[in-house]
C-alpha angles and dihedrals in degrees: 000000000000116000115235107259091218090065090054091048089051090052091046094053095050096042087052090049090051089051093050095046093046090054088044088059097040099054096053089044091057092044090051092053089047090054094243095115122048137183130329098010094051094055094043092051091047101044099040097061089039089058091050092046094061099067091035091060093047091053092045089056090047089054090050091051093048094053099048124095134247093048115241097032104181091213095062091036089054089049089057091051092052091045091054091051090050094048094048093053100043097039090062091049095051095042088055092050095050099040103035117007101048094044088045093053091048089051092049096251102152095175096064090046091051094049103038110022122124146226112017130106114287096013114131096225090053087068090051091049093048091048089053094051090046088057090049091054091047089051091060091044093052092047095047099084090056093057117093104194104087098216093052092046092051092047090051091049092048091053091047094052090062090067097095091050090054101051093039090061085081086072102023110032091184089075087078088093090062093039088053088073082084085080087069107028098049099050088044091052093047093046092052091045090052089050092051093048092048091052090048092052089057096049 
């Protein structure tokens, strides 16, 4: 049975969006660490694409599920469920940063910054954020066996294997240097997924 090309085009668009927004997060993050970007521009440029990435990834996983046979594959369906959990957690974190914490810091409100800032060591919302990204990594790991193109499958697995180093940062913050591999594995996985979906849309 031929797969509807519109499903593949849908998956392509949102995998590409996830790629773009992940790079849109990654570049400012690197520039912040390097001291090139400072507050508030650094946080705005980090949290805004991160907020856009969350629904993009969910829809990319939905596109993957819709274009895999047999229909109703529990692996890709499970990946959607994990992606939704990720998006729900991190979207609340980033909306709070952009709408309350950053304006509060600019206004000199130290209390709101103390209670709701992310993503430094010991901050409560950092744990929420790390839980979210752990779920994202698990989503790609669960989906990987259902993906036929070898390069995409391996990239999804590589991203999934980072999951323990994300959640364990809540206890050992130094693991961030391993978790930071997400900046490479996730865009690679989304780029390859977009490629696969584009090819499928042409078949």
